[in-house]
C-alpha positions as CSV (number, residue, x, y, z in Angstrom):
1,M,85.3,105.9,94.8
2,K,87.0,102.4,94.9
3,T,90.4,104.0,95.0
4,F,89.4,106.4,97.8
5,L,88.1,103.5,99.9
6,L,91.2,101.4,99.3
7,S,93.3,104.4,100.4
8,Q,91.2,104.8,103.5
9,L,91.6,101.1,104.3
10,Q,95.4,101.4,103.9
11,E,95.4,104.4,106.3
12,A,93.3,102.5,108.9
13,I,95.6,99.5,108.8
14,D,98.7,101.7,109.1
15,E,97.1,103.5,112.1
16,A,96.1,100.2,113.8
17,V,99.6,98.9,113.6
18,S,101.3,102.1,114.6
19,E,99.0,102.7,117.5
20,S,99.2,99.1,118.8
21,G,100.8,99.2,122.2
22,R,102.2,95.7,121.9
23,V,103.8,96.4,118.5
24,G,105.3,99.7,119.9
25,D,106.6,97.9,123.0
26,I,108.3,95.2,121.0
27,I,109.9,97.8,118.6
28,A,111.1,99.8,121.6
29,E,112.6,96.7,123.1
30,M,114.4,95.9,119.9
31,R,115.8,99.4,119.6
32,R,117.0,99.2,123.3
33,G,118.7,96.0,122.3
34,G,120.7,97.8,119.6
35,Y,118.7,97.0,116.6
36,D,117.5,99.4,114.0
37,L,114.1,98.4,112.7
38,C,112.2,98.9,109.5
39,L,108.8,97.3,109.6
40,V,107.2,96.5,106.2
41,L,103.9,94.9,106.1
42,E,102.4,93.5,102.9
43,S,98.8,92.7,102.3
44,T,96.6,91.7,99.4
45,V,93.1,93.0,99.0
46,T,90.7,91.5,96.5
47,I,87.5,93.3,95.8
48,S,84.6,92.4,93.5
49,P,81.2,94.0,93.0
50,T,78.3,92.4,94.8
51,D,75.4,91.2,92.7
52,D,73.4,94.4,93.2
53,Q,76.3,96.7,92.4
54,Q,78.0,97.4,89.1
55,A,81.8,97.7,89.1
56,D,83.3,101.1,88.5
57,A,84.5,101.5,85.0
58,V,88.3,101.2,84.9
59,P,89.9,102.9,81.8
60,E,92.5,101.0,79.9
61,P,96.1,102.1,80.7
62,R,97.7,104.3,78.1
63,L,100.8,106.3,77.7
64,T,100.5,110.1,77.9
65,S,101.6,112.0,74.8
66,D,104.7,113.2,76.6
67,V,105.9,109.7,77.4
68,A,104.9,108.3,73.9
69,A,106.6,111.2,72.2
70,S,109.8,110.6,74.2
71,G,110.0,107.0,73.0
72,G,109.0,105.7,76.4
73,D,111.7,107.5,78.4
74,V,110.6,108.9,81.7
75,N,112.4,111.8,83.5
76,L,112.7,111.2,87.2
77,T,113.1,114.0,89.7
78,D,115.6,113.8,92.6
79,E,112.6,113.2,94.9
80,D,111.5,110.3,92.6
81,L,115.0,108.7,92.8
82,E,115.1,109.2,96.6
83,F,111.7,107.5,96.9
84,L,112.8,104.5,94.8
85,R,116.0,104.2,96.8
86,E,114.0,104.1,100.0
87,L,112.1,101.1,98.5
88,N,115.4,99.5,97.5
89,I,114.6,99.9,93.8
90,A,117.5,100.7,91.5
91,A,116.7,103.4,89.0
């Protein structure tokens, strides 16, 4: 449930920024001025259970048998590589 709510929060923030008339106007003005724009917003969310709620159990991370059997090698698809390039991450 926590993951779902965090996802919903991210969508709401994205919508608020993308639907902002002021942000849209400034981006349009920059494009008219000859600038290509990539807007990246970074936020940090800290959550903790209230006194009357217990935290959701979070399992310990573990390698799947496929990754463990391959010695830790991970096969990336063309889509994976494209996504990493869009994030300026070298693969």
